[in-house]
C-alpha positions as CSV (number, residue, x, y, z in Angstrom):
1,M,49.0,-41.3,4.4
2,D,45.5,-40.1,4.5
3,A,45.0,-37.2,7.1
4,E,42.0,-38.9,8.8
5,Q,44.0,-42.2,9.0
6,A,46.8,-40.4,10.8
7,Y,44.4,-39.2,13.4
8,F,42.9,-42.7,13.7
9,D,46.4,-44.3,14.0
10,G,47.5,-41.8,16.5
11,K,44.4,-42.5,18.7
12,L,43.4,-38.9,18.3
13,L,39.8,-39.4,17.1
14,K,36.8,-39.4,19.5
15,G,37.1,-42.5,21.8
16,G,40.9,-42.7,21.3
17,A,43.3,-42.7,24.2
18,L,44.8,-39.4,23.2
19,H,41.7,-37.6,21.9
20,K,41.4,-35.0,24.6
21,V,45.1,-34.0,24.7
22,G,45.3,-34.1,20.9
23,L,42.2,-31.8,20.7
24,D,43.7,-29.4,23.2
25,I,47.1,-29.2,21.5
26,G,45.5,-29.0,18.0
27,G,43.2,-26.2,19.2
28,R,46.2,-24.2,20.5
29,I,48.0,-24.7,17.2
30,L,44.9,-23.6,15.3
31,R,44.6,-20.5,17.4
32,H,48.3,-19.5,17.4
33,G,49.8,-21.2,14.3
34,R,52.2,-23.2,16.4
35,I,53.0,-24.1,20.0
36,H,56.3,-24.3,21.9
37,R,57.6,-27.8,22.6
38,N,57.3,-27.0,26.4
39,E,53.6,-26.7,26.0
40,L,53.5,-30.4,25.0
41,W,55.1,-31.2,28.4
42,D,52.7,-28.9,30.1
43,Q,49.7,-30.6,28.5
44,T,50.9,-34.2,29.0
45,Q,53.5,-34.4,31.7
46,N,54.5,-37.7,30.0
47,V,57.5,-38.4,27.7
48,E,55.8,-41.5,26.1
49,T,52.7,-39.5,25.3
50,I,54.8,-36.8,23.7
51,K,56.7,-39.4,21.6
52,T,53.3,-41.0,20.6
53,L,51.9,-37.6,19.6
54,L,55.0,-36.7,17.6
55,S,55.1,-40.1,15.8
56,S,51.4,-39.9,14.9
57,N,52.1,-38.0,11.7
58,V,49.7,-35.3,13.0
59,F,52.1,-33.0,14.9
60,V,55.8,-32.3,14.0
61,M,58.7,-30.4,15.5
62,V,60.0,-27.7,13.2
63,P,63.7,-28.6,12.5
64,R,66.2,-26.6,14.5
65,S,63.5,-24.7,16.5
66,P,61.3,-25.2,19.6
67,W,58.0,-25.1,17.6
68,V,55.4,-27.8,17.1
69,V,53.0,-27.5,14.1
70,F,50.7,-29.7,12.1
71,E,52.4,-32.1,9.8
72,S,50.6,-30.9,6.7
73,K,47.7,-28.7,5.5
74,P,45.4,-31.8,5.1
75,I,46.1,-32.6,8.8
76,E,45.3,-29.0,9.7
77,H,42.0,-29.2,7.9
78,V,41.0,-32.4,9.8
79,A,42.1,-30.7,13.0
80,R,39.8,-27.7,12.2
81,E,36.9,-30.0,11.5
82,L,37.4,-32.0,14.8
83,Y,37.9,-28.8,16.8
84,D,34.8,-27.1,15.4
85,K,32.7,-30.2,16.0
86,S,34.0,-30.3,19.6
87,L,33.2,-26.7,20.2
88,A,29.7,-27.2,18.7
89,A,29.1,-30.2,21.0
90,D,30.4,-28.2,24.0
91,N,28.1,-25.3,23.1
92,A,25.1,-27.6,22.7
93,R,25.8,-29.1,26.1
94,S,26.1,-25.8,27.8
95,V,22.8,-24.6,26.2
96,G,21.1,-27.8,27.5
97,E,22.5,-27.3,31.0
98,K,21.2,-23.7,31.1
99,K,17.7,-25.0,30.1
100,S,17.7,-27.5,32.9
C-alpha cells in the first residue's frame, strides 16, 4: 500500500475526520520516536478511534510492548511532510495575526 493512500484511507489527511488527532499523534512520534499506548487514549478518549487509527496502516503497536510507532519509513516520511506543512501554516497564521 502506498503511504499517502494509507493516510487517505485512514481519514488522516486534511479534511479527514481523524486529521487533527492523527497529526497530534504523528507529531509526538516524530519528536520522541514512539509514544506509549496510553497516550492514544489520552489523545482520543475513544476506543473506536484508537481501533481506526491502529487499523489505518499508519500507526502500529510494537509486538509485546506498550509502544506505538509508524508502520513504516515511507509512512514516517509522509507524516514528516504533513507535520511540517501544518507547522508552516500555523506559523503563517500567527504572523498574520500579529500584523493585524
